[in-house]
C-alpha positions in Angstrom: -11.9 19.4 48.3 -8.1 19.2 48.2 -8.2 19.5 44.4 -10.4 22.7 44.9 -8.1 24.2 47.2 -5.1 23.6 45.2 -6.7 25.1 42.0 -7.6 27.9 44.2 -4.3 28.5 45.1 -3.0 27.9 41.8 -5.2 30.7 40.3 -4.3 33.0 42.8 -0.8 32.4 42.1 -1.2 33.0 38.7 -3.3 36.6 39.2 0.0 37.4 41.3 2.3 36.4 38.4 -0.3 38.7 36.1 0.2 41.7 38.4 4.3 41.3 37.9 4.0 41.5 33.9 4.4 45.3 33.9 7.7 44.9 35.9 8.9 42.3 34.1 8.2 43.8 30.6 9.9 47.2 31.8 12.9 45.3 33.1 13.0 42.9 29.7 12.6 46.5 27.7 15.8 47.8 29.2 17.7 44.6 29.0 16.9 44.1 25.2 16.3 47.7 24.2 14.0 46.2 21.7 9.9 46.0 22.3 9.2 43.2 20.2 12.3 41.1 21.6 11.5 42.2 25.3 7.6 41.0 24.7 9.2 37.6 23.6 11.2 37.6 26.6 8.6 38.1 29.0 6.5 35.7 27.4 9.3 32.9 27.4 9.4 33.8 31.1 5.9 33.5 32.1 6.0 30.1 29.9 8.9 28.7 31.9 7.3 29.9 35.5 4.0 28.5 34.6 5.9 24.9 33.5 7.8 25.3 36.9 5.1 26.4 39.0 5.8 23.3 41.3 9.3 24.5 42.0 7.9 27.6 43.4 7.7 27.8 47.3 4.8 29.6 48.9 6.3 32.3 51.1 9.3 33.1 49.0 9.5 36.2 47.0 7.5 35.7 43.4 8.8 39.0 41.9 12.5 37.8 42.7 11.6 34.5 41.4 10.2 35.8 38.2 13.0 38.3 37.5 15.5 35.2 38.1 13.8 33.4 35.2 13.5 36.1 33.1 17.3 37.2 33.8 18.5 33.4 33.3 16.1 33.5 30.0 18.1 36.9 28.7 21.4 35.3 29.5 20.5 31.9 27.7 19.6 34.1 24.5 22.9 36.1 24.8 24.9 32.8 24.7 22.5 31.3 22.1 23.4 34.4 20.0 26.8 34.1 20.4 26.9 30.6 19.5 25.0 31.2 16.4 26.2 34.5 15.1 24.7 37.9 15.4 21.6 38.4 12.8 20.4 41.8 11.8 16.5 42.2 11.2 15.4 44.0 8.3 13.7 46.9 10.3 17.3 47.7 12.0 18.4 48.4 8.5 15.8 50.4 7.2 16.2 54.4 7.8 14.3 55.9 10.9 12.7 58.9 11.1 14.3 60.9 13.8 12.5 64.0 15.7 14.8 66.1 17.7 13.6 66.3 21.3 11.7 69.3 22.4 12.4 69.5 26.1 15.8 68.9 27.9 14.5 66.2 30.1 14.0 64.0 26.8 17.6 64.7 25.9 18.6 63.5 29.3 16.7 60.6 29.1 18.4 59.9 25.5 21.9 60.7 27.0 21.2 58.0 29.6 19.6 55.5 27.6 22.8 55.6 25.3 25.1 55.5 28.5 23.2 52.6 29.9 23.6 50.8 26.7 27.4 51.3 26.7 27.8 49.9 30.3 28.8 46.3 30.7 26.0 44.0 31.1 26.4 43.1 34.9 26.6 46.9 35.9 23.6 47.7 33.6 21.4 44.9 35.2 22.2 46.0 38.8 21.4 49.4 37.9 18.1 48.5 36.2 17.2 46.4 39.1 17.7 48.7 41.9 17.3 51.9 40.3 14.3 51.4 38.1 12.6 48.6 39.7 13.5 49.5 43.3 14.6 46.2 44.3 16.7 45.7 47.6 20.5 44.6 47.3 19.7 41.6 48.7 16.9 40.4 46.4 19.1 41.7 43.4 21.8 39.2 44.8 19.5 36.5 45.1 18.0 37.2 41.4 21.5 37.1 40.0 23.0 34.8 42.1 26.0 36.8 43.5 27.4 38.4 46.8 25.4 41.5 48.3 28.7 43.0 48.4 29.3 42.2 44.5 25.9 44.0 44.0 27.0 47.0 45.7 30.4 47.1 43.9 28.8 46.6 40.6 26.1 49.4 41.5 29.1 52.0 42.6 30.9 51.2 39.5 28.0 51.4 37.1 26.9 54.6 38.6 30.5 56.1 38.2 30.6 55.0 34.6 27.1 56.7 34.0 28.7 60.0 35.5 31.9 59.7 33.4 29.9 58.9 30.2 27.2 61.4 30.8 29.9 64.1 31.5 28.7 64.7 35.0 31.4 66.1 37.2 31.3 65.4 40.7 31.4 68.6 43.0 34.5 68.3 45.2 33.8 71.3 47.1 30.4 70.0 48.1 31.8 66.4 48.8 34.7 68.0 51.2 31.9 70.1 52.8 29.9 67.0 53.4 32.8 65.2 54.8 33.7 67.9 57.1 30.1 68.0 58.5 30.2 64.6 59.1 33.6 64.7 61.1 32.1 67.7 63.2 29.0 65.6 64.2 31.3 62.6 65.1 33.4 65.0 67.4 30.3 66.5 68.9 29.1 63.1 69.6 
């Protein structure tokens, strides 16, 4: 009976893990900027998670646990590549057909993608987890293993760097109007 219950719980946990795969793939693709490498990273993450399933504690956030594993696998890959040297795949050296975007949105997304690639990894990771995955500051802090204040700081610096890289100017008049409105509300209260 106990073995049957354990098997059922393990099956449910595997199903929950399976439902997280699209989010893991999206995050891995944003990190690696390569579909094949992203799929390999997700596979490595899931293999590791299944091997360490006994370490996961019921009641904790499964998504955060999986994202932590994926993030750590990515960091380990980068460190390994730094030790072994850079390898260039043949497909990267082949000429690629480029088709001009027909819509402004596609151009903006391309610019955003390029700007994201220029950000330091620590800022890019935080922006992706919060902006793309909708994770809370606390969950991101737990996944990366840093204080929540550091998450906020990296997010702020990353957003500012993105604005600068994409040539978006802040509207100082609008900002001053918002500050004045806040000030007036405080005085009225």
